[in-house]
C-alpha atoms as a printed R data frame, in Angstrom:
   type eleno elety resid chain resno      x      y       z
1  ATOM     1    CA   UNK     A     1 -8.854 18.436  -6.854
2  ATOM     2    CA   UNK     A     2 -9.865 15.626  -4.518
3  ATOM     3    CA   UNK     A     3 -7.450 13.127  -2.963
4  ATOM     4    CA   UNK     A     4 -8.869 10.167  -4.918
5  ATOM     5    CA   UNK     A     5 -8.275 12.100  -8.161
6  ATOM     6    CA   UNK     A     6 -4.667 12.767  -7.151
7  ATOM     7    CA   UNK     A     7 -4.227  9.084  -6.326
8  ATOM     8    CA   UNK     A     8 -5.498  8.084  -9.768
9  ATOM     9    CA   UNK     A     9 -3.214 10.638 -11.427
10 ATOM    10    CA   UNK     A    10 -0.186  9.419  -9.463
11 ATOM    11    CA   UNK     A    11 -0.941  5.840 -10.468
12 ATOM    12    CA   UNK     A    12 -1.150  6.886 -14.125
13 ATOM    13    CA   UNK     A    13  2.149  8.785 -13.947
14 ATOM    14    CA   UNK     A    14  3.986  5.988 -12.161
15 ATOM    15    CA   UNK     A    15  2.524  3.268 -14.379
16 ATOM    16    CA   UNK     A    16  3.521  5.230 -17.469
17 ATOM    17    CA   UNK     A    17  7.097  5.737 -16.286
18 ATOM    18    CA   UNK     A    18  7.512  2.111 -15.177
19 ATOM    19    CA   UNK     A    19  5.595  0.582 -18.119
20 ATOM    20    CA   UNK     A    20  3.213 -1.300 -15.863
21 ATOM    21    CA   UNK     A    21 -0.568 -1.445 -15.517
22 ATOM    22    CA   UNK     A    22 -2.254  0.899 -13.051
23 ATOM    23    CA   UNK     A    23 -4.042 -2.171 -11.659
24 ATOM    24    CA   UNK     A    24 -0.685 -3.368 -10.316
25 ATOM    25    CA   UNK     A    25 -0.372 -0.251  -8.164
26 ATOM    26    CA   UNK     A    26 -2.244 -0.121  -4.861
27 ATOM    27    CA   UNK     A    27 -2.576  3.018  -2.748
28 ATOM    28    CA   UNK     A    28 -0.834  1.339   0.185
29 ATOM    29    CA   UNK     A    29  2.146 -0.021  -1.814
30 ATOM    30    CA   UNK     A    30  5.411  1.753  -1.114
31 ATOM    31    CA   UNK     A    31  7.076  3.471  -4.040
32 ATOM    32    CA   UNK     A    32 10.073  1.202  -3.486
33 ATOM    33    CA   UNK     A    33  7.888 -1.912  -3.748
34 ATOM    34    CA   UNK     A    34  6.325 -0.588  -6.955
35 ATOM    35    CA   UNK     A    35  9.820 -0.155  -8.401
36 ATOM    36    CA   UNK     A    36 10.110  3.622  -8.295
37 ATOM    37    CA   UNK     A    37 13.700  4.801  -8.048
38 ATOM    38    CA   UNK     A    38 15.042  8.286  -7.408
39 ATOM    39    CA   UNK     A    39 15.556  9.094 -11.096
40 ATOM    40    CA   UNK     A    40 12.009  8.118 -12.048
41 ATOM    41    CA   UNK     A    41 10.667  9.950  -8.998
42 ATOM    42    CA   UNK     A    42 12.414 13.101 -10.208
43 ATOM    43    CA   UNK     A    43 10.603 12.944 -13.561
44 ATOM    44    CA   UNK     A    44  7.257 12.437 -11.844
45 ATOM    45    CA   UNK     A    45  7.861 15.257  -9.358
46 ATOM    46    CA   UNK     A    46  8.771 17.595 -12.200
47 ATOM    47    CA   UNK     A    47  5.501 16.847 -13.988
48 ATOM    48    CA   UNK     A    48  3.465 17.376 -10.818
49 ATOM    49    CA   UNK     A    49  5.282 20.598  -9.899
50 ATOM    50    CA   UNK     A    50  4.738 22.045 -13.365
51 ATOM    51    CA   UNK     A    51  1.079 21.045 -13.553
52 ATOM    52    CA   UNK     A    52  0.081 22.338 -10.122
53 ATOM    53    CA   UNK     A    53  2.684 25.096  -9.747
54 ATOM    54    CA   UNK     A    54  3.900 23.785  -6.405
55 ATOM    55    CA   UNK     A    55  7.315 22.976  -4.966
56 ATOM    56    CA   UNK     A    56  7.988 19.449  -3.809
57 ATOM    57    CA   UNK     A    57 11.207 18.467  -2.090
58 ATOM    58    CA   UNK     A    58 12.759 15.237  -3.388
59 ATOM    59    CA   UNK     A    59 12.754 13.868   0.156
60 ATOM    60    CA   UNK     A    60  8.956 14.243   0.266
61 ATOM    61    CA   UNK     A    61  8.665 11.126  -1.896
62 ATOM    62    CA   UNK     A    62 10.544  9.042   0.646
63 ATOM    63    CA   UNK     A    63  8.931 10.702   3.686
64 ATOM    64    CA   UNK     A    64  5.479  9.999   2.190
65 ATOM    65    CA   UNK     A    65  6.296  6.650   0.562
66 ATOM    66    CA   UNK     A    66  2.886  5.490  -0.656
67 ATOM    67    CA   UNK     A    67  0.283  6.781  -3.094
68 ATOM    68    CA   UNK     A    68 -2.020  7.234  -0.101
69 ATOM    69    CA   UNK     A    69  0.351  9.380   1.966
70 ATOM    70    CA   UNK     A    70  1.913 11.273  -0.949
71 ATOM    71    CA   UNK     A    71 -1.488 12.225  -2.386
72 ATOM    72    CA   UNK     A    72 -2.440 13.743   0.985
73 ATOM    73    CA   UNK     A    73  0.731 15.850   0.892
74 ATOM    74    CA   UNK     A    74 -0.028 16.968  -2.669
75 ATOM    75    CA   UNK     A    75 -3.591 17.820  -1.720
76 ATOM    76    CA   UNK     A    76 -2.346 20.009   1.136
77 ATOM    77    CA   UNK     A    77  0.302 21.741  -1.025
78 ATOM    78    CA   UNK     A    78 -2.148 22.421  -3.843
79 ATOM    79    CA   UNK     A    79 -4.727 23.898  -1.482
80 ATOM    80    CA   UNK     A    80 -2.113 26.020   0.338
81 ATOM    81    CA   UNK     A    81 -1.125 27.521  -3.010
82 ATOM    82    CA   UNK     A    82 -4.737 28.400  -3.884
């Protein structure tokens, strides 16, 4: 999976959880600015972990606080698993 595909998927997941349009989410927006809290982040991480069979630490969301940076982390983790 390519980074731009992961970015689109993250936007869809976040938009669905926050009941907002994906157009309102930019790759450079921080999760905090989008309105993502730790509880919602946990639901999203769980979905991603189950889909890609990877382990993500909760702190990874806050250490990689944008769609752009978090998708790069996911890309690396997915390819390390393969």
